Residue, then its C-alpha position, 0 to 999 in steps of 0.5 A: x336555884x330551881x334551875x340547877x337540878x334541871x341543868x344538872x339533869x340535862x348535863x347528865x343526859x347529854x353526857x350519858x347519850x354521847x358516851x353510850x354512842x361512842x362507846x358502842x362504836x368502840x369495837x369498830x374503833x379498836x378493830x381499826x387500831x389493831x388493823x393499823x398496828x398489825x399492818x405496821x408490824x407486818x411491814x417491819x417483818x417484810x410481809x408487804x402483801x399481808x401488811x397492805x391487806x390490813x391497811x386496806x381493811x383499816x381504810x374500809x373500816x374508816x369508810x364505813x364508820x359514818x354509816x356505823x355511827x348513823x346506825x348505832x346512834x339511831x339504835x340507841x335513841x330508838x330504844x331509849x324512846x321505846x321505839x323499834x330500831x327496825x323501824x327507825x334505822x331505815x329512816x335514818x339511812x334514807x336521810x343520811x344517804x340522800x343528804x350525803x349523795x345529793x351534796x357530794x359528801x362522799x369519800x373519794x375512794x369508796x364513794x360512801x357517805x363520809x360526814x359524821x355530823x350528817x350521820x348524827x343529825x340524820x339519826x337524831x331526826x329519824x329517832x324523833x320523827x319515829x318516836x313521836x309517830x309511835x311506829x312499830x314493825x309491821x306484822x301481817x298477823x296483827x289485827x290492825x295490820x292494814x291501818x298500820x301499813x297505810x299509817x307508815x306509808x303516810x309517815x314515810x312519805x312525810x319523812x321523805x319530804x322532810x329529807x328533801x328539805x334537809x337536803x336543800x338546807x344542807x346545800x345552803x349551809x355548805x354554800x354559806x360555809x364556803x363563802x364564810x370560809x373564804x372570808x375567815x380563813x382557818x388554815x392549819x398550814x400557818x402558825x396562827x391558823x394552826x393555833x386557831x385550829x387547835x383551839x377550836x378542836x379543843x373547845x369543841x372536844x370539851x363539850x363532847x363534840x368531835x371537832x373534826x366533824x365541824x372542821x371537816x373541810x379544813x381537815x380534808x384540805x390539810x390532808x390534800x395539801x400535805x400529800x401535794x407537799x410530800x410529793x413535791x418534796x420527794x421529787x425535790x421540787x419543794x422543802x418539807x413543810x413543818x405543819x402538815x397532817x403528820x405534824x397534827x396526828x403524831x404530836x397534837x393528839x398523843x393518846x387522843x384529843x387534849x393529849x390524853x396520854x398526859x392526863x392519864x399519866x397525871x392521874x396514875x402518878x398523882x391520884x389519891x382516889x382509887x376510883x380515878x386510878x382504876x379508871x386510868x388503868x382501864x383506859x390504858x389499852x384505849x389511850x395507847x391507840x389514841x382512843x380517849x372516850x373512856x377517860x374523857x367521859x369517865x372523870x369527866x373532862x367534858x363540861x368540867x370547868x376545872x379540866x377544860x382549861x388544861x384540855x385546851x391549853x396542853x395542845x396549844x403549848x405542844x403546838x408551840x413546842x413542837x413547831x419551835x423544835x422542828x423549825x430549829x432543826x433539832x427534830x426533822x419535820x413529819x415526812x409521812x402521814x401516819x394514821x391517827x390511831x398509830x400508838x404514841x411514840x411509834x407514831x413519832x418514830x414513823x412520822x419523822x422518817x424513822x427518827x428517834x428524835x421524834x420519839x424523844x420529842x413526844x416524850x417531852x410533849x407528854x411530860x410538859x402536858x403532865x406538868x400542866x394537867x397536874x395542878x388542875x387535876x389535883x384541884x378537881x380530885x380534891x373538890x371531888x373528895x371534899x364535896x360528895x354532892x358535887x355535880x361531877x361526883x356522879x360521873x366518877x368511875x362507877x358511872x363511867x365504866x363500860x358496864x354502867x354505860x352499856x347497862x342502860x342500853x341493855x336495859x332498854x333493849x331488854x324492854x324492846x325484846x320483851x315487847x317483841x316477845x309480846x308481839x309474837x305471842x299475840x300474833x301466835x294467838x291470832x293465827x293459831x287459836x281463837x278468841x271466844x266469849x264467855x258470859x256471866x249473868x246478872x241476876x235480879x233478886x226480885x225479877x227472875x225474868x230479868x236477863x242480863x249478861x257481862x261478856x268476858x273474852x277468853x282465848x282457846x288454844x289449838x288443843x281446845x284449852x281455855x286460857x284466862x284473860x291475862x293476854x289482855x295485858x299483852x294487847x295493852x303493852x302493844x297499844x292495840x286495845x282498840x283493835x282488841x275491843x273491836x274484835x270483842x265487839x264483833x264476837x259479842x254481836x255475832x253471838x247476840x244474833x244467836x241469843x233469844x233476846x227477849x225484851x229488856x235483855x242486855x249484853x254488857x261489853x267491856x271496852x278500854x280507856x283507849x277505846x272509850x276516849x276515841x272519837x271513832x268508837x261511837x260511829x264504829x259501834x253504830x255501824x256494827x249494830x247495823x251490820x249484825x242487825x242488833x237493836x242498840x237497846x240490847x247492848x251495854x258498854x262497860x267502862x272502868x273507873x280508870x278510863x274516866x281519868x283520860x280525855x274527859x271531854x271526849x268520853x262525856x261526848x261519847x257516853x251521850x252519843x251512845x245513849x242517844x243510840x239507845x246503848x246503855x253505859x255502865x261504870x265497872x269496878x266502882x270503888x276500886x280506887x280511881x274514881x270519885x263521887x263527883x264523876x258520877x255527877x259529871x257523867x250520865x251513867x245508866x248503871x254503877x257496878x260496885x267492885x267486889x273489894x268493897x265487900x271484903x270488909x263488910x264483916x266490920x261496922x265501918x265496911x257495912x256502913x260504907x257499902x250501905x252508903x254507896x248503895x244509895x248512890x242510885x237515889x242521887x244519880x238515878x243509876x241502876x246499882x249492881x253488886x259484883x263479886x257475890x260468892x256466898x249466901x251471906x253476901x247476897x243477903x247483905x247486898x239485898x238488905x242494902x236495897x240492891x236488886x241486881x247481883x253478879x258473882x260466882x254464887x249465881x253462876x261463873x262465866x260460861x260459854x254461849x251454849x251454856x248461857x242458853x241453858x242457864x237462861x232457859x232454866x231461869x225462865x222455866x223456874x220463873x214460869x213455874x213460880x208465876x203459875 
């Protein structure tokens, strides 16, 4: 029973993914259909030049369809996996073109890649590779541009190697497929082969796969054989075959795969479910051009054990019916190749050499299809009404409309646009303003000569206005906290060169969870201390409670390595909600800074008892204690009564720029000198 939800979720994901991809391609598909319709209309109006232009445009749209499929699929999976399509699309096109051109999978007329299956596979592989590599568009203004550049070069080279392997594998599969094809012939020009061909197409369509992509070789061969037969028939050298490209296009896919027009009319005639009726009405304009994706994914038909049976059965019955009718001479065989998007009934008229008998035959085929679909559809609709929790209930009209399908894509695209805006903001900050450091003192209540500061990064815009540190969230969203921490560390160390660093003075630098869990941070800090000639004993690294929930083994090793250099390590904002007391025993912190939120309840006995108890942590761990967020005389007195000597907060001083911190330090030292004398 536990497997059912996962299977259901997998089903829902599969349906939604393939639905969105094909629905995103609907504008291209519908434009192609309209071009064909306009071409036929203009041809009947004896405007041959204009008609040829529209047919030429239709052929062009068909030629670029696999490339568009590759791009759209890549786009969808990229934004679904929170990766930039600007990065993934070139990868997918490289693989698609390389595999197609190397194996001669190109259209003869346009010399463009023409295998939709290769397009889909290339898109999926590219999306997986880029999302796992967490690649972003290169931005020369980002602080980590050089590292990102070389990372993408290495990643692309590895992808090119993978592309070469895929090219060889495709060639191998094609060779094996040709060998298998010679042993097991699936010839649509024979009765048995045609039945098998229709069965495979229906079976694949029932699981959401365009069967023509898998039977691409057979479809191409059918088209070529039909052209040869038509040429020989027109020359009087051969009779007209019953089974041909026109036979399948005009009579086996009326309204789309599964003879979807029969299903649509069945829903309209027999449905008691208003939502199904609305879905069918919405699908009419598409089904009339043999585009059945909205209906196919809307009920749904795919993976639907009830509707799969008639979906496969109706084309098989239609095959036998049409073949028998034409072999008896009641309807002329298809004497031309009609485009698969030619509307039903028009296609029957054109395929049978302008014979109304072809139209009548299509009406019969649609009617028989309705009769076959009817009991299966009514059973499905009844089950949907009775059991509101049935799996397929979720996939009725509300979750099947274009708005619902594209809504997920729009939401994901909105997240990508938001991230792009964040990147632009950060780039603008790096290029137009400057980051500066502010310093807030930590005051020792019993020793005024004690000097310590916490550094806080600020941004100064072009007008000289200081902005709050909300921009840090932008760096977090971009995954660039490590680069920001490097920038801050350099700014602080540069300022420390100008500070009168008396014995025991320390400057605290906040670093993120991403940075403290990196194996590269300790060597980097050691190198920068040496570069600026700052003693390690003057530096203090502050990490938040959240950070120690990351890679604890690496963090513990980094803390010990920093302390071995002489750098002190403090845990900041303790009590804000993440860490437990066991972490204080597990990690060898030098200082614990109690978060201001713990002071908010000291007007109550429970809050006072908690704070007093926390203040005794130093007796167990040996850590120095710092009370953060002191804003009133009463809070200062309470903290002092708890035995905490070091305080930080607005009561003593707000964060200040470097030159003001000099003045503040000088005044404190002067006051201490006067008192001592």
